[in-house]
C-alpha positions in Angstrom: 78.0 61.9 68.8 79.2 63.3 72.1 79.6 67.1 72.4 83.3 68.1 72.6 84.9 71.1 74.1 86.6 73.3 71.5 90.1 72.2 70.6 93.1 74.5 70.7 96.8 74.4 70.3 97.2 73.1 73.9 98.2 69.4 74.1 95.4 67.1 75.2 95.5 66.2 78.8 93.4 64.4 81.4 92.4 67.0 84.1 93.4 65.9 87.6 91.1 66.7 90.5 92.0 67.5 94.1 88.9 67.3 96.4 88.9 69.6 99.3 86.1 68.0 101.3 88.3 67.1 104.2 89.9 70.6 104.6 88.9 73.7 102.7 85.3 72.7 102.1 84.3 72.4 105.8 86.6 75.3 106.7 84.7 77.5 104.3 81.2 76.2 105.2 81.2 75.5 108.9 84.3 76.9 110.5 86.5 73.8 110.2 84.6 71.8 112.7 84.5 68.4 111.0 85.8 65.7 113.4 88.3 63.0 112.4 85.9 60.2 113.1 83.5 61.5 110.4 86.4 61.6 107.9 87.5 58.1 108.6 84.0 56.7 108.2 84.1 57.6 104.4 87.8 57.3 103.8 87.6 53.9 102.1 85.3 55.2 99.4 87.3 58.4 99.0 90.4 56.3 98.4 88.8 54.4 95.5 87.7 57.4 93.5 91.1 58.1 91.8 91.6 61.7 92.8 94.9 63.3 92.1 95.0 64.2 95.8 92.8 64.9 98.8 93.4 68.1 100.7 93.2 66.9 104.3 95.4 69.1 106.5 96.8 72.6 107.1 95.0 75.8 106.9 92.8 76.3 109.9 92.5 72.5 110.7 95.5 72.5 113.0 94.2 75.3 115.2 90.7 74.0 115.3 91.7 70.4 116.2 93.5 71.7 119.3 91.2 74.6 120.2 87.7 73.2 119.6 87.8 69.5 118.8 90.4 68.6 121.4 92.1 66.3 118.8 95.7 65.9 118.1 96.2 67.2 114.5 99.2 64.9 114.1 97.2 61.9 115.0 94.5 63.0 112.5 97.2 63.0 109.8 98.4 59.6 110.8 94.9 58.1 110.9 94.1 59.6 107.4 97.4 58.3 106.0 96.5 54.8 107.1 92.9 55.1 105.9 93.8 56.5 102.5 96.8 54.3 101.3 96.2 54.8 97.5 95.6 58.6 97.5 98.1 61.4 97.8 97.5 63.6 100.8 97.8 67.4 100.4 98.1 70.2 102.9 98.1 74.0 102.9 101.3 75.5 104.3 101.4 79.3 105.0 105.1 79.6 104.2 107.0 81.1 107.2 103.6 81.3 109.0 103.3 77.4 108.7 99.7 77.0 110.0 99.7 79.9 112.4 99.4 83.6 112.3 102.9 84.9 112.8 106.3 84.1 111.3 108.2 81.3 113.0 111.9 80.7 113.0 113.5 78.7 110.3 114.2 75.7 112.5 110.5 75.4 113.4 109.6 75.5 109.7 112.1 72.8 108.8 111.1 70.5 111.7 107.4 71.0 110.9 107.9 69.9 107.3 110.1 67.0 108.4 107.5 65.7 110.8 104.6 66.3 108.4 106.3 64.1 105.7 107.1 61.5 108.4 103.5 61.4 109.5 102.2 60.9 105.9 102.0 64.2 103.9 102.8 64.0 100.2 102.0 67.4 98.7 102.7 70.8 100.3 100.8 73.7 98.8 102.9 76.6 100.0 102.0 80.3 99.8 102.8 83.6 101.4 99.9 86.0 102.1 101.8 89.0 100.6 103.3 87.0 97.7 106.7 87.9 99.3 108.8 85.1 97.8 111.4 85.4 100.6 108.8 84.0 103.0 108.3 80.7 101.1 111.9 79.8 100.2 112.8 77.9 103.5 109.6 75.9 103.3 110.1 75.0 99.6 113.7 73.8 100.3 112.6 71.8 103.3 109.9 70.0 101.3 112.3 69.3 98.5 114.9 67.9 100.9 112.4 65.3 102.1 111.4 64.4 98.5 107.8 65.5 98.9 106.0 67.5 96.2 106.1 71.4 96.3 103.0 73.1 94.9 104.0 76.7 95.1 101.3 79.4 95.0 100.7 82.7 93.5 97.9 84.3 95.6 95.5 85.8 93.1 93.7 89.0 93.8 92.6 92.2 92.0 93.7 95.7 92.9 95.3 98.8 91.3 98.8 97.2 91.9 98.2 93.6 90.8 98.6 92.5 87.1 98.8 89.2 85.2 102.4 90.2 84.3 103.2 90.5 87.9 101.7 87.1 88.7 103.7 85.5 85.9 106.9 86.9 87.3 106.1 85.4 90.6 105.5 82.0 89.0 108.9 82.3 87.3 110.6 82.9 90.7 108.8 79.9 92.2 109.9 77.7 89.3 113.5 78.8 89.8 113.1 78.1 93.5 112.4 74.4 92.8 108.6 74.2 92.7 107.1 71.1 91.1 103.7 72.7 90.4 102.4 76.2 90.3 99.0 76.9 91.9 96.9 79.9 91.1 95.4 80.4 94.5 92.2 82.4 94.2 91.0 82.4 97.8 88.1 84.8 97.4 86.5 83.7 94.1 87.7 86.7 92.2 89.0 84.9 89.1 86.7 85.6 86.2 86.5 83.1 83.3 88.4 85.2 80.7 90.9 86.4 83.3 91.6 82.8 84.1 92.1 82.0 80.5 94.5 84.9 79.9 96.5 84.3 83.1 96.9 80.5 82.5 97.9 81.2 78.9 100.5 83.7 80.0 101.9 81.2 82.5 102.1 78.5 79.9 104.2 80.8 77.7 106.6 81.6 80.5 107.0 78.4 82.7 107.3 74.7 82.1 105.5 73.5 85.2 102.0 72.1 85.5 99.4 74.5 86.6 96.8 73.9 89.4 93.8 76.2 89.8 92.2 76.8 93.2 89.2 79.0 93.6 85.9 79.4 95.6 82.4 79.7 94.2 81.7 82.7 96.4 80.8 84.9 93.3 79.2 82.0 91.3 82.0 82.1 88.7 84.2 79.2 89.7 83.0 76.4 87.3 83.1 78.8 84.3 86.6 80.0 85.3 87.8 76.4 85.6 86.6 75.5 82.1 88.4 78.5 80.6 91.5 77.8 82.6 91.5 74.2 81.4 91.1 75.4 77.8 94.2 77.6 78.3 96.2 74.6 79.6 95.6 74.2 83.3 96.1 70.5 84.3 94.6 70.4 87.8 91.6 71.9 89.6 90.2 71.9 93.1 86.6 70.8 93.7 84.5 69.7 96.6 82.0 66.8 96.6 78.6 68.3 95.7 77.0 68.2 99.1 79.9 70.2 100.5 80.3 72.5 97.6 79.5 75.9 96.1 79.2 79.3 97.8 82.2 79.9 99.9 83.4 76.3 99.2 84.7 75.0 95.8 82.5 74.1 92.9 81.0 70.6 92.8 83.2 67.7 91.8 80.5 65.8 90.0 79.6 68.8 87.9 83.1 69.3 86.6 83.5 65.5 86.1 80.4 65.5 83.9 81.3 68.7 82.1 84.7 67.2 81.0 83.4 63.7 80.3 84.0 62.6 76.7 86.4 65.5 76.0 90.1 65.6 75.7 90.1 66.7 79.3 88.1 63.7 80.7 88.9 63.2 84.4 88.1 59.5 84.4 86.4 59.6 87.7 83.3 57.4 88.5 80.2 59.6 88.9 78.3 56.8 90.6 80.9 56.4 93.3 81.0 60.2 93.8 77.2 60.1 94.3 77.6 57.7 97.2 80.2 60.0 98.8 77.9 63.0 98.2 75.1 61.3 100.0 77.3 60.5 103.1 78.3 64.2 103.4 74.7 65.4 102.7 73.6 63.6 105.9 76.8 64.5 107.8 76.5 68.2 107.1 73.3 68.4 109.3 75.4 67.3 112.3 77.4 70.6 112.1 74.4 72.8 111.3 75.0 75.2 114.2 78.4 76.2 112.9 77.1 77.3 109.5 76.3 81.0 109.0 74.0 82.7 106.5 77.0 84.1 104.7 78.3 80.9 103.1 76.2 81.0 99.9 76.9 82.7 96.6 77.2 86.5 97.0 78.5 88.7 94.2 79.4 91.3 96.8 82.5 89.1 97.2 83.8 90.7 94.0 84.0 94.0 96.0 84.9 93.0 99.5 87.2 90.1 98.4 86.7 88.0 101.5 88.0 84.4 101.2 85.7 81.5 101.6 87.3 80.3 104.8 87.2 83.7 106.3 83.6 84.7 106.1 82.2 81.8 108.1 84.7 82.4 110.8 84.1 86.2 110.7 80.4 85.6 111.2 81.0 83.3 114.1 83.4 85.8 115.7 81.0 88.7 115.3 78.3 86.5 117.0 80.8 86.0 119.9 81.2 89.8 120.1 77.4 90.3 120.1 77.8 92.2 116.8 76.5 90.0 114.0 74.2 93.0 113.1 77.4 94.9 112.1 78.4 92.4 109.4 77.5 94.7 106.5 79.4 97.6 108.0 82.4 95.4 108.6 82.3 94.1 105.0 82.3 97.7 103.7 85.2 98.6 106.0 87.4 95.7 104.9 88.3 97.2 101.4 89.2 100.5 103.1 91.5 98.8 105.6 93.0 96.8 102.7 93.8 100.0 100.8 95.4 101.5 103.9 97.6 98.4 104.1 98.8 98.5 100.5 96.3 96.1 99.0 97.5 92.8 100.5 95.8 89.6 99.1 93.2 88.6 101.6 94.3 85.2 102.7 95.4 83.9 106.1 97.0 85.6 108.0 96.5 88.9 106.2 92.8 88.3 105.9 92.6 87.8 109.6 94.7 91.0 110.3 92.6 93.1 107.9 89.3 91.5 109.0 89.9 91.9 112.7 91.1 95.5 112.3 88.1 96.4 110.2 85.8 94.8 112.9 87.5 96.9 115.6 87.1 100.0 113.5 83.4 99.4 113.4 82.8 98.1 116.9 84.7 101.0 118.6 83.1 103.6 116.3 86.4 105.2 115.4 88.9 104.0 112.7 92.1 102.7 114.3 91.1 103.8 117.8 92.2 100.3 118.8 95.0 98.8 116.8 95.7 95.1 117.1 99.2 93.8 117.7 99.0 92.0 114.4 98.2 95.3 112.6 101.2 97.0 114.3 103.4 94.1 113.2 102.1 94.4 109.7 103.0 98.1 109.5 106.4 97.2 111.0 107.1 94.9 108.1 107.0 91.7 110.2 104.8 90.0 107.6 106.9 91.0 104.6 106.7 93.7 101.9 103.2 94.9 101.0 102.3 94.8 97.3 101.4 98.5 97.2 102.0 101.8 99.1 100.7 101.9 102.6 99.0 104.9 104.3 101.8 106.6 106.1 99.5 108.4 108.5 98.0 105.2 109.7 101.4 103.5 109.8 102.6 106.3 112.1 99.6 106.0 114.3 100.3 102.2 114.6 104.1 102.2 115.2 105.0 105.9 115.9 108.5 106.8 114.7 109.7 103.2 114.6 111.4 102.4 111.3 109.8 99.4 109.4 112.1 96.5 108.7 113.2 95.8 105.1 114.9 92.4 105.6 113.2 89.0 105.5 111.1 89.0 108.7 112.4 85.5 109.8 116.0 86.8 109.7 115.2 88.6 113.0 114.1 85.4 114.7 116.4 83.3 116.8 116.1 79.5 116.7 113.1 78.5 118.8 112.8 74.8 118.9 115.3 73.9 121.7 114.0 76.7 123.9 110.4 75.5 123.5 111.4 71.9 124.2 112.9 73.0 127.5 109.9 75.1 128.3 107.5 72.2 127.9 109.7 69.6 129.7 107.7 66.5 130.5 104.4 67.9 129.1 105.7 67.1 125.6 105.3 63.5 124.7 107.1 63.9 121.3 108.5 66.4 118.8 105.0 66.9 117.4 103.8 68.2 120.8 106.6 70.7 120.8 105.6 71.9 117.3 102.0 72.2 118.4 103.1 74.3 121.3 105.3 76.5 119.1 102.4 77.2 116.8 99.6 77.8 119.4 101.2 77.9 122.9 98.1 78.6 125.0 95.8 76.4 123.1 98.2 73.6 123.1 98.8 73.8 126.8 95.1 73.6 127.5 94.9 70.6 125.2 97.9 68.9 127.0 96.3 69.5 130.4 93.1 67.9 129.3 94.9 65.0 127.6 97.1 64.3 130.6 94.1 64.2 132.9 92.2 61.9 130.6 89.4 64.5 130.2 89.6 65.8 126.6 86.3 67.7 126.1 85.5 68.6 122.5 83.2 71.5 121.8 79.7 69.9 122.0 77.6 69.6 118.9 74.4 69.4 120.9 73.3 69.1 124.4 72.9 65.5 125.5 69.4 64.9 126.9 70.7 62.7 129.6 72.9 65.4 130.9 70.0 67.8 131.1 68.0 65.3 133.0 70.8 64.7 135.5 71.2 68.4 136.2 67.5 69.0 136.7 67.4 68.3 140.5 70.4 70.5 141.2 69.0 73.3 139.1 65.9 73.4 141.1 67.9 74.5 144.1 70.7 76.5 142.6 70.6 79.7 140.6 71.5 78.2 137.1 74.3 79.5 134.9 73.5 77.2 132.0 70.0 75.9 131.2 67.4 75.1 128.6 64.3 77.2 128.3 61.2 76.3 126.3 59.0 79.1 124.9 55.9 78.3 122.9 57.2 74.8 122.2 60.7 76.0 121.0 63.7 75.0 123.2 66.8 77.2 123.6 70.1 76.4 125.4 71.2 79.5 127.4 74.5 80.0 129.2 75.4 83.0 131.3 78.8 84.0 129.8 79.5 87.1 131.8 78.2 90.3 133.4 79.1 93.9 133.3 78.7 96.8 135.8 75.5 98.4 136.9 74.6 101.6 135.2 71.6 103.4 136.6 70.4 100.3 138.3 70.7 98.0 135.2 73.4 95.4 134.7 74.5 94.1 131.2 74.5 90.3 131.1 76.2 88.3 128.2 74.1 85.3 127.4 75.0 82.5 124.9 71.7 81.5 123.3 72.2 78.3 121.2 75.9 79.5 121.1 75.1 83.0 119.8 76.3 85.7 122.2 73.6 88.2 123.1 73.7 91.2 125.5 70.7 91.9 127.7 70.1 94.6 130.2 68.8 93.3 133.5 67.2 95.4 136.3 67.2 93.1 139.2 64.8 93.3 142.1 66.5 90.7 144.3 69.9 89.1 143.9 70.9 85.8 145.5 74.1 83.9 146.1 73.6 80.1 145.8 75.8 77.7 147.8 77.1 74.4 146.5 74.7 72.7 149.0 71.8 74.2 147.2 71.0 76.9 149.9 70.1 80.4 148.8 71.5 83.4 150.6 69.5 86.5 149.9 72.1 89.2 149.7 72.8 92.3 147.4 75.6 91.7 145.0 76.1 95.1 143.5 79.9 94.9 143.3 81.7 93.1 140.5 84.8 90.9 140.9 86.6 93.6 139.0 85.8 97.3 139.5 84.5 99.4 136.8 87.1 101.5 135.1 86.8 105.1 136.2 90.2 106.9 136.0 93.2 107.1 133.7 95.3 104.5 135.5 92.5 101.8 135.2 93.6 99.4 132.5 90.9 97.9 130.3 90.5 95.5 127.3 89.4 97.0 124.0 86.8 94.2 123.4 85.7 91.0 125.2 88.3 88.3 125.1 90.5 86.0 127.1 93.8 86.9 128.9 96.6 84.9 127.3 99.6 86.4 129.0 100.5 88.9 131.8 103.8 90.7 131.3 104.2 92.5 134.7 103.7 91.8 138.4 102.3 94.0 141.2 104.8 96.6 142.3 106.6 96.7 138.9 107.6 100.1 137.4 106.1 100.8 134.0 106.3 103.5 131.4 103.5 104.8 129.2 103.0 102.4 126.3 104.6 99.4 127.9 102.8 96.1 127.3 101.0 94.9 130.4 99.1 91.8 129.1 97.7 90.3 126.0 94.0 89.5 125.3 92.9 87.1 122.6 89.8 88.0 120.7 88.7 86.8 117.2 91.8 84.5 117.1 94.1 87.6 117.2 96.4 88.6 120.1 95.8 92.2 121.3 98.4 93.9 123.5 97.1 96.0 126.3 99.4 98.9 127.2 99.8 101.1 130.2 98.2 104.5 129.7 100.8 106.3 131.9 104.1 106.1 133.8 103.8 104.6 137.3 103.6 101.5 139.5 101.4 98.4 138.9 99.3 98.8 142.1 96.8 96.0 141.6 96.2 93.1 139.1 92.7 91.8 138.9 93.2 89.1 136.3 95.1 85.9 135.6 95.9 84.0 132.4 92.8 82.3 131.1 90.3 84.8 132.5 87.5 86.1 130.3 87.3 89.9 130.4 84.9 92.6 129.3 85.7 96.2 128.1 84.3 98.0 131.1 86.3 96.1 133.7 89.5 97.2 135.4 92.2 94.6 134.6 95.1 96.4 136.3 95.6 99.7 138.2 98.5 101.9 137.5 99.3 104.7 140.0 101.9 107.4 139.7 105.0 107.1 142.0 
């Protein structure tokens, strides 16, 4: 006689499974780097399993497609729709943030939903990072107008200001708004088994909608929490195929299928077919090994720092790029403090990125809030919505001065954007989807369009082709190399010179990417050379940098290494202390750089697209 789960008053129901392998799983494990071609190769088998849905789009996939993979995210959706005709496709939509990091105007939200449905999307999981229901209403109505499914989220977290009663009230509001399903979105793996049971039971008493549970296995609790949630009445759960599961990802699909087999909750999924799929991804995962960090396994510290699964792999990668991976523990300890300062927002994109980046800067600069990102300022202005708890007024004042925070729905302050953006793009946009990509990620999209139009789309390499190395060898023999492979004691390393700082006491800092990990080395050069393109070497001292070292008050610098994304002034312009001069992108966040004084822009040393370091003078401001 087969063992049965205990029966309760809840009506028997077959549990439905959404597999996240094509979105959240690889976002959580290796920074969203899976390429479309690798998804399509297994699509036929995925389509036969009988999943309730496959999560394939949204979240960080849109950004990563354009920024790193040099793929059109819209084409990915169309290709997956064609390859998965039997299975519902699901995406994660950040409410008024769509798939970006700021609020977009209502017309952009509506058009994005329209085109997503047109290109093949069935289910929209919609959430707001602050659980501010005003920020999801437009998206919900847009999805309903196109007869797609609305799965509205309550972002689960723990704090002094969050309660089950509060979450239940949120669910009621979403039901009244027109949601088809309620999702308990536990992005950091904080949902304990008995908390899951109590919360789902409370929801079932207050709402009539099906309940979908999403969590991560970061703390090792996920499978247990699912079982208790199912006992309480949850109808749907998120899992990931076993070879792409656990840790910062979702719990294994096969394990839950077997756990529920023969019970009143039996999923009906074929374990043998799932095994074949698992084997495919087991081999594929090795292809993306360099994007995985050591922080993707089970770590009960998650219960304290509350970092979402998708955030921690990206945070590790970003700290590596800042040459600060050794600061990870300090950053993790700082995150809860910043979260408290901000009124305990749930840590989910974009608030996870806002809190995480600010915490990182607090540690890297050695002083809390010495550098405040534009996004942190916008948060304190109320441009993301209403925080769940009270914010620290002293820090708010430091961020926005005497400016009064807004109390209205943030998007009410935004003028329609779509027509303006269409005009800006002109002939560079091939369709409405291009305009939307530009609306969401303007600089990244423009880079993508330029490469696409020139026929030279260059995705981020997975590994160095041996042929390319061999072809470069003769040239490297004559030129001072900027990118090369070194072999030490039989081990090979790819090294790229990413930048250089200014000499201090005869030593110059160089920033080297070693197997894509950013390292800073101090170099005391005895001879410096300038190579020509012809392979000739001119021995000549090169003690001066392209940009002078910042020495005085009017020398404008960047707070951390990054890339210039916009320049707001021109040489000769009059500026007042605090005016925005330019923006620098670092760690996926835009950081405004302000003038330190009143004066005239005497000199500009940078252009859009330039990589900059903290000790360089980007602009010079002089008094009139």
